[in-house]
TILUM-783818 format. One line per field, with one value per residue: residue number from 1; x, y, z of N, C-alpha, C in turn. Coordinates in nm, 2 decimals, decimal comma, m for minus. Each point is the difference from the previous one (the first is absolute). Layout:
TILUM-783818
n = NUM; ...
nc1 = X; ...
nc2 = Y; ...
nc3 = Z; ...
cac1 = X; ...
cac2 = Y; ...
cac3 = Z; ...
cc1 = X; ...
cc2 = Y; ...
cc3 = Z; ...
end
This chain:
TILUM-783818
n = 1; 2; 3; 4; 5; 6; 7; 8; 9; 10; 11; 12; 13; 14; 15; 16; 17; 18; 19; 20; 21; 22; 23; 24; 25; 26; 27; 28; 29; 30; 31; 32; 33; 34; 35; 36; 37; 38; 39; 40; 41; 42; 43; 44; 45; 46; 47; 48; 49; 50; 51; 52; 53; 54; 55; 56; 57; 58; 59; 60; 61; 62; 63; 64; 65; 66; 67; 68; 69; 70; 71; 72; 73; 74; 75; 76; 77; 78; 79; 80; 81; 82; 83; 84; 85; 86; 87; 88; 89; 90; 91; 92; 93; 94; 95; 96; 97; 98; 99; 100; 101; 102; 103; 104; 105; 106; 107; 108; 109; 110; 111; 112; 113; 114; 115; 116; 117; 118; 119; 120; 121; 122; 123; 124; 125; 126; 127; 128; 129; 130; 131; 132; 133; 134; 135; 136; 137; 138; 139; 140; 141; 142; 143; 144; 145; 146; 147; 148; 149; 150; 151; 152; 153; 154; 155; 156; 157; 158; 159; 160; 161; 162; 163; 164; 165; 166; 167; 168; 169; 170; 171; 172; 173; 174; 175; 176; 177; 178; 179; 180
nc1 = 11,16; 0,14; 0,03; m0,11; 0,03; 0,11; m0,05; m0,09; 0,10; 0,08; m0,08; m0,02; 0,13; m0,02; m0,10; 0,06; 0,11; m0,10; m0,06; m0,08; 0,12; m0,01; m0,03; 0,11; m0,11; 0,00; 0,12; m0,05; m0,13; 0,06; 0,08; m0,11; m0,05; 0,12; 0,01; m0,13; 0,01; 0,10; m0,07; m0,12; 0,08; 0,06; m0,13; m0,01; 0,11; m0,07; 0,06; m0,09; 0,07; m0,12; 0,07; 0,07; m0,02; m0,08; 0,02; 0,12; m0,01; 0,04; 0,12; m0,02; 0,07; m0,10; m0,01; m0,03; m0,11; m0,05; m0,07; m0,09; m0,01; 0,01; m0,01; 0,09; m0,04; 0,13; m0,06; 0,05; m0,13; m0,05; m0,08; 0,04; m0,12; 0,06; 0,11; m0,03; m0,01; 0,08; 0,09; 0,05; 0,12; m0,02; m0,13; 0,04; 0,09; m0,11; m0,05; m0,06; 0,10; 0,01; m0,12; m0,06; m0,09; 0,01; 0,12; m0,01; m0,07; 0,08; 0,11; m0,08; m0,01; 0,14; 0,04; m0,09; 0,06; 0,12; 0,03; m0,06; 0,07; 0,11; 0,03; 0,07; m0,10; m0,07; 0,09; 0,01; m0,12; m0,07; m0,01; 0,09; m0,01; 0,12; m0,05; 0,13; 0,00; 0,11; m0,05; m0,07; m0,03; 0,12; m0,01; m0,03; 0,11; 0,07; m0,05; 0,02; 0,12; 0,00; m0,05; 0,07; 0,10; m0,05; m0,03; 0,10; 0,08; 0,03; m0,05; 0,10; m0,04; 0,13; m0,05; 0,08; 0,10; m0,02; 0,10; 0,05; 0,05; 0,09; 0,09; 0,04; m0,14; m0,02; 0,10; m0,05; m0,14; 0,06; 0,08; m0,11; m0,08; 0,09; 0,02; m0,14
nc2 = 12,81; 0,04; m0,06; 0,05; 0,12; m0,01; m0,03; 0,10; 0,08; m0,06; 0,00; 0,13; 0,02; m0,06; 0,08; 0,10; m0,03; m0,03; 0,12; m0,08; m0,01; 0,12; m0,06; 0,09; m0,01; 0,11; m0,02; m0,12; 0,06; 0,10; m0,10; m0,07; 0,12; 0,03; m0,13; 0,01; 0,14; m0,03; m0,12; 0,08; 0,09; m0,09; m0,04; 0,12; m0,01; m0,09; m0,05; m0,09; m0,05; m0,06; m0,06; m0,06; m0,12; 0,03; 0,12; m0,02; 0,11; 0,07; 0,00; 0,11; 0,10; 0,02; 0,13; 0,02; 0,03; m0,12; 0,07; m0,02; m0,04; m0,02; m0,13; m0,02; m0,13; m0,03; m0,12; m0,13; 0,00; 0,10; 0,08; 0,08; 0,07; 0,07; m0,10; 0,06; m0,13; 0,04; m0,10; m0,09; m0,01; m0,12; 0,02; 0,09; m0,10; m0,08; 0,11; 0,03; 0,08; 0,13; m0,02; 0,01; m0,07; m0,12; 0,03; 0,02; m0,12; m0,07; 0,06; m0,01; m0,13; m0,02; 0,06; m0,09; m0,07; 0,05; 0,10; 0,12; 0,00; 0,03; 0,14; m0,03; m0,08; 0,10; 0,08; m0,06; m0,01; m0,11; m0,03; m0,08; m0,11; m0,03; m0,12; 0,00; m0,14; m0,02; m0,10; 0,09; m0,06; 0,05; m0,09; m0,07; 0,03; m0,01; m0,11; m0,04; 0,06; m0,06; m0,11; 0,01; 0,02; m0,11; m0,04; 0,08; m0,11; 0,14; 0,01; m0,07; m0,08; m0,03; m0,10; 0,03; m0,08; 0,09; 0,04; 0,02; 0,12; m0,09; 0,01; m0,13; m0,03; 0,06; m0,05; m0,13; 0,02; 0,03; m0,10; m0,08; 0,06; m0,01; m0,12; 0,01
nc3 = 15,10; m0,02; 0,12; 0,06; m0,05; 0,05; 0,12; m0,02; m0,04; 0,11; 0,09; m0,05; 0,02; 0,12; 0,02; m0,07; 0,06; 0,09; m0,06; m0,08; m0,08; m0,05; m0,10; m0,04; m0,06; 0,05; 0,07; 0,04; 0,00; 0,06; 0,07; 0,03; 0,05; 0,06; 0,04; 0,02; 0,04; 0,07; 0,02; 0,03; 0,07; 0,07; 0,00; m0,04; 0,08; 0,05; m0,11; 0,02; m0,09; m0,04; 0,07; m0,09; 0,05; m0,09; 0,05; m0,05; 0,06; m0,10; 0,03; 0,08; m0,03; m0,07; 0,03; m0,12; 0,07; m0,06; m0,09; 0,10; m0,12; m0,13; 0,04; m0,07; 0,05; m0,02; 0,02; 0,02; 0,04; 0,09; m0,06; 0,11; 0,00; 0,11; 0,00; m0,11; m0,03; m0,10; 0,05; m0,08; 0,05; 0,01; 0,03; 0,09; 0,03; 0,00; 0,05; m0,12; m0,05; 0,02; m0,01; 0,12; m0,08; 0,08; 0,00; m0,13; m0,02; 0,09; m0,06; m0,12; 0,04; 0,04; m0,12; m0,04; 0,10; m0,05; 0,08; m0,03; m0,10; 0,09; 0,00; 0,12; 0,03; m0,04; 0,05; 0,11; 0,00; 0,00; 0,13; m0,02; 0,09; m0,06; 0,05; m0,05; m0,02; 0,07; m0,03; 0,01; m0,11; m0,05; m0,07; 0,10; 0,07; m0,12; m0,02; 0,12; m0,01; m0,13; 0,05; 0,09; m0,08; m0,08; 0,12; m0,03; 0,03; m0,02; 0,13; m0,05; 0,10; 0,04; 0,06; 0,09; 0,04; 0,10; m0,07; 0,13; m0,05; m0,04; 0,09; m0,05; m0,02; 0,10; 0,03; m0,04; 0,05; 0,12; m0,01; m0,05; 0,11; 0,09; m0,05; 0,00
cac1 = m0,09; 0,06; 0,01; m0,13; 0,00; 0,10; m0,07; m0,11; 0,05; 0,05; m0,12; m0,07; 0,10; 0,00; m0,13; 0,00; 0,09; m0,05; m0,09; 0,05; 0,03; m0,11; 0,06; m0,03; m0,02; 0,00; 0,12; 0,00; m0,07; 0,08; 0,10; m0,05; m0,05; 0,12; 0,04; m0,09; 0,01; 0,14; m0,01; m0,09; 0,07; 0,11; m0,05; 0,01; 0,14; 0,03; m0,08; 0,01; m0,08; m0,02; 0,11; m0,06; 0,12; 0,03; 0,06; 0,13; 0,02; 0,14; 0,06; 0,04; 0,07; m0,07; m0,08; m0,14; m0,11; m0,11; m0,15; m0,08; m0,12; m0,04; 0,12; 0,02; 0,09; 0,03; 0,08; 0,04; m0,12; m0,11; 0,00; m0,12; m0,02; m0,08; m0,04; m0,09; 0,09; m0,04; 0,05; 0,14; 0,12; 0,02; m0,10; 0,05; 0,12; m0,04; m0,08; 0,07; m0,01; 0,07; m0,10; m0,07; m0,14; m0,06; 0,05; m0,06; m0,14; m0,01; 0,04; m0,12; m0,10; 0,04; m0,01; m0,14; m0,05; 0,07; m0,05; 0,04; 0,15; 0,03; 0,09; 0,13; m0,01; m0,02; 0,13; 0,09; m0,06; m0,05; 0,13; m0,01; 0,12; 0,03; 0,06; 0,02; 0,10; 0,13; 0,03; m0,10; 0,06; m0,02; m0,10; m0,13; 0,00; m0,02; m0,16; m0,08; 0,03; m0,04; m0,15; m0,04; 0,02; m0,10; m0,12; 0,00; 0,06; 0,15; 0,09; 0,03; 0,11; 0,03; 0,01; 0,13; 0,04; 0,11; 0,14; 0,09; 0,14; 0,11; 0,09; 0,07; m0,09; 0,00; 0,14; 0,01; m0,08; 0,06; 0,12; m0,06; m0,06; 0,12; 0,09; m0,07
cac2 = 0,02; m0,04; m0,14; m0,05; 0,02; m0,10; m0,13; m0,01; m0,01; m0,14; m0,09; 0,00; m0,04; m0,13; m0,05; 0,01; m0,10; m0,13; m0,03; m0,05; 0,11; 0,01; 0,01; 0,12; m0,03; 0,11; m0,01; m0,11; 0,03; 0,10; m0,06; m0,07; 0,08; 0,07; m0,10; m0,02; 0,10; m0,02; m0,11; 0,04; 0,09; m0,07; m0,12; 0,02; m0,01; m0,13; m0,05; m0,14; m0,09; m0,14; m0,11; m0,12; m0,10; m0,04; 0,10; 0,04; 0,14; 0,04; 0,11; 0,13; 0,09; 0,13; 0,05; 0,03; m0,11; 0,02; 0,03; m0,12; 0,01; m0,12; m0,09; m0,12; m0,10; m0,10; m0,12; m0,09; m0,06; 0,09; 0,13; 0,05; 0,14; 0,03; m0,13; m0,08; m0,07; 0,04; m0,10; m0,06; 0,04; m0,08; 0,06; 0,14; m0,01; m0,05; 0,08; 0,08; 0,15; 0,05; 0,03; m0,12; 0,05; m0,03; 0,12; 0,14; 0,00; 0,03; 0,14; 0,08; m0,02; 0,07; 0,14; 0,05; 0,00; 0,11; 0,13; 0,08; 0,05; 0,13; 0,05; m0,07; m0,14; 0,01; 0,02; m0,12; m0,12; m0,06; m0,06; m0,15; m0,07; m0,13; m0,08; m0,13; m0,07; 0,05; m0,09; 0,04; 0,04; 0,14; 0,00; 0,01; 0,13; 0,10; 0,00; 0,06; 0,14; 0,05; 0,00; 0,10; 0,13; 0,03; 0,02; 0,14; m0,02; 0,02; 0,03; m0,15; m0,02; m0,16; m0,05; m0,06; 0,00; 0,11; m0,05; 0,12; m0,02; m0,02; 0,11; m0,01; 0,05; 0,15; 0,05; m0,02; 0,08; 0,13; 0,01; 0,01; 0,13; 0,11; m0,01; 0,02
cac3 = m0,11; m0,12; m0,01; m0,05; m0,14; m0,05; 0,02; m0,09; m0,13; m0,02; m0,01; m0,14; m0,11; 0,02; m0,04; m0,14; m0,04; 0,03; m0,11; m0,12; m0,09; m0,11; m0,12; m0,07; m0,14; m0,08; m0,07; m0,08; m0,12; m0,09; m0,08; m0,11; m0,11; m0,08; m0,07; m0,11; m0,10; m0,07; m0,09; m0,11; m0,09; m0,08; m0,08; m0,16; m0,06; m0,04; m0,11; 0,00; m0,11; 0,05; m0,06; m0,07; 0,00; m0,14; m0,05; 0,06; m0,05; m0,02; 0,09; m0,04; 0,10; m0,02; 0,13; m0,04; 0,02; m0,08; 0,06; 0,01; m0,08; m0,06; 0,01; m0,09; 0,05; m0,09; 0,06; m0,10; m0,08; m0,03; m0,02; 0,09; m0,01; 0,12; 0,06; m0,10; m0,10; m0,11; m0,10; 0,05; m0,05; m0,13; m0,09; m0,03; m0,08; m0,13; m0,08; m0,09; 0,02; 0,12; 0,11; 0,05; m0,02; 0,13; 0,10; m0,04; 0,05; 0,13; 0,03; m0,04; 0,11; 0,13; m0,02; m0,01; 0,14; 0,07; 0,00; m0,12; 0,00; 0,04; m0,11; 0,01; m0,04; m0,16; m0,07; 0,03; m0,02; 0,12; 0,06; 0,02; 0,06; m0,05; 0,10; m0,08; 0,04; m0,05; m0,11; m0,11; m0,12; m0,03; m0,11; 0,07; 0,07; m0,10; m0,04; 0,11; 0,00; m0,12; 0,02; 0,11; m0,06; m0,09; 0,07; 0,08; 0,13; m0,03; 0,11; 0,03; 0,12; 0,02; 0,13; 0,02; 0,13; 0,02; 0,04; 0,01; m0,06; 0,09; 0,00; m0,12; m0,11; 0,02; m0,04; m0,16; m0,07; 0,01; m0,08; m0,12; m0,03; m0,01; m0,11; m0,12
cc1 = 0,06; 0,01; m0,13; m0,03; 0,09; m0,05; m0,11; 0,06; 0,06; m0,12; m0,07; 0,09; 0,01; m0,13; m0,01; 0,09; m0,05; m0,11; 0,07; 0,03; m0,09; 0,08; m0,06; m0,01; 0,03; 0,13; 0,01; m0,07; 0,07; 0,11; m0,07; m0,06; 0,11; 0,04; m0,09; 0,01; 0,15; m0,02; m0,08; 0,09; 0,11; m0,03; 0,01; 0,12; 0,02; m0,10; 0,03; m0,08; m0,01; 0,09; m0,07; 0,10; 0,03; 0,09; 0,12; 0,04; 0,16; 0,04; 0,03; 0,06; m0,09; m0,07; m0,12; m0,10; m0,11; m0,14; m0,07; m0,12; m0,05; 0,12; m0,03; 0,11; 0,02; 0,08; 0,05; m0,09; m0,09; 0,03; m0,14; m0,01; m0,11; m0,06; m0,10; 0,08; m0,05; 0,06; 0,13; 0,10; 0,03; m0,08; 0,06; 0,12; m0,02; m0,07; 0,09; m0,02; 0,06; m0,10; m0,08; m0,15; m0,07; 0,04; m0,05; m0,15; m0,01; 0,03; m0,09; m0,12; 0,02; m0,01; m0,14; m0,06; 0,07; m0,06; 0,07; 0,15; 0,02; 0,09; 0,12; m0,02; m0,04; 0,13; 0,09; m0,07; m0,05; 0,13; m0,03; 0,13; 0,00; 0,07; 0,04; 0,12; 0,13; 0,05; m0,11; 0,07; m0,03; m0,11; m0,14; m0,02; m0,03; m0,14; m0,08; 0,01; m0,07; m0,16; m0,04; 0,01; m0,11; m0,13; 0,01; 0,04; 0,15; 0,09; 0,02; 0,11; 0,01; 0,01; 0,13; 0,03; 0,11; 0,12; 0,09; 0,14; 0,11; 0,10; 0,09; m0,06; m0,01; 0,12; 0,03; m0,09; 0,05; 0,12; m0,05; m0,04; 0,12; 0,08; m0,07; m0,02
cc2 = m0,05; m0,16; m0,07; 0,02; m0,11; m0,14; m0,03; m0,02; m0,13; m0,09; 0,00; m0,07; m0,16; m0,07; 0,00; m0,11; m0,14; m0,04; m0,07; 0,12; 0,00; 0,02; 0,11; m0,03; 0,12; 0,01; m0,11; 0,02; 0,10; m0,07; m0,09; 0,08; 0,05; m0,12; m0,04; 0,09; m0,02; m0,11; 0,04; 0,09; m0,06; m0,13; 0,02; m0,02; m0,16; m0,05; m0,15; m0,07; m0,13; m0,09; m0,11; m0,10; m0,05; 0,10; 0,05; 0,14; 0,01; 0,12; 0,12; 0,09; 0,13; 0,02; 0,05; m0,10; 0,02; 0,03; m0,14; 0,03; m0,13; m0,10; m0,11; m0,09; m0,10; m0,11; m0,07; m0,05; 0,09; 0,15; 0,05; 0,14; 0,01; m0,15; m0,09; m0,05; 0,04; m0,08; m0,06; 0,07; m0,07; 0,06; 0,13; 0,00; m0,06; 0,08; 0,09; 0,15; 0,04; 0,04; m0,13; 0,05; m0,02; 0,11; 0,13; 0,02; 0,03; 0,12; 0,10; 0,00; 0,08; 0,14; 0,06; 0,01; 0,10; 0,13; 0,07; 0,03; 0,14; 0,05; m0,07; m0,13; 0,01; 0,01; m0,11; m0,14; m0,05; m0,08; m0,15; m0,04; m0,15; m0,07; m0,14; m0,07; 0,04; m0,10; 0,02; 0,03; 0,15; 0,02; 0,03; 0,14; 0,12; m0,01; 0,06; 0,15; 0,07; 0,01; 0,11; 0,15; 0,02; 0,02; 0,12; m0,03; 0,01; 0,03; m0,13; 0,00; m0,14; m0,02; m0,06; m0,01; 0,09; m0,06; 0,11; m0,02; m0,02; 0,12; 0,00; 0,04; 0,14; 0,06; 0,00; 0,10; 0,16; 0,01; 0,01; 0,15; 0,10; m0,03; 0,04; 0,14
cc3 = m0,12; m0,01; m0,05; m0,15; m0,08; m0,01; m0,10; m0,14; m0,03; m0,01; m0,13; m0,11; 0,01; m0,04; m0,16; m0,06; 0,00; m0,13; m0,12; m0,09; m0,13; m0,13; m0,09; m0,15; m0,10; m0,08; m0,10; m0,12; m0,08; m0,08; m0,12; m0,12; m0,09; m0,07; m0,12; m0,11; m0,07; m0,09; m0,13; m0,11; m0,08; m0,06; m0,16; m0,06; m0,04; m0,10; m0,02; m0,11; 0,08; m0,06; m0,06; 0,00; m0,14; m0,08; 0,08; m0,06; m0,02; 0,10; m0,07; 0,09; m0,01; 0,14; m0,04; 0,01; m0,09; 0,07; m0,02; m0,10; m0,04; 0,00; m0,11; 0,05; m0,12; 0,08; m0,10; m0,08; m0,05; 0,00; 0,07; 0,00; 0,13; 0,04; m0,09; m0,11; m0,14; m0,12; 0,05; m0,07; m0,15; m0,12; m0,05; m0,09; m0,14; m0,09; m0,10; 0,03; 0,14; 0,11; 0,03; 0,02; 0,13; 0,09; m0,04; 0,04; 0,14; 0,04; m0,03; 0,11; 0,12; m0,02; 0,00; 0,14; 0,08; 0,00; m0,12; 0,03; 0,03; m0,12; m0,01; m0,06; m0,16; m0,06; 0,02; m0,03; 0,15; 0,05; 0,02; 0,06; m0,06; 0,10; m0,07; 0,06; m0,05; m0,12; m0,12; m0,13; m0,04; m0,13; 0,06; 0,06; m0,10; m0,06; 0,10; 0,01; m0,11; 0,02; 0,10; m0,07; m0,10; 0,06; 0,10; 0,14; m0,02; 0,11; 0,07; 0,11; 0,00; 0,14; 0,03; 0,15; 0,02; 0,07; 0,01; m0,08; 0,10; m0,02; m0,13; m0,12; 0,01; m0,05; m0,15; m0,08; 0,01; m0,10; m0,15; m0,05; m0,02; m0,12; m0,14; m0,01
end
């Protein structure tokens, strides 16, 4: 009797092994769900400004990342606010005074479209990111920053390419700090 039970078990096993294997999608779906959740959670750490071939950013070793708010781009030829041209660099440099009226008007327009300021924003001012070419004249940068400050955009960040410090530079900075 035991041999017949054994034969039945072997026959059942052979019959089962001849069938096409079934794909278990439950484990695969679990892996994809975890992957999607991981990507959603870690997506906030990356801040990417749209690059512009007309703007070559300077390099910086700062680890602090700017908040993406209002973006002012300065190329070799134009000044753009949120992708909209407000004038040329030549016109801005030719103007008298320390502020740029066309930029001030655009910043006031952008401020009127923005939501009401929070307490921190009232104290620090609205935030703006200046994305300028590394060859931009300092005189122009100073005028743009003055105009931003006059129109209550006082939280100013500069867009730069992140560049890690070399070990020699770290040693030099450490030496400078300890000697002073």
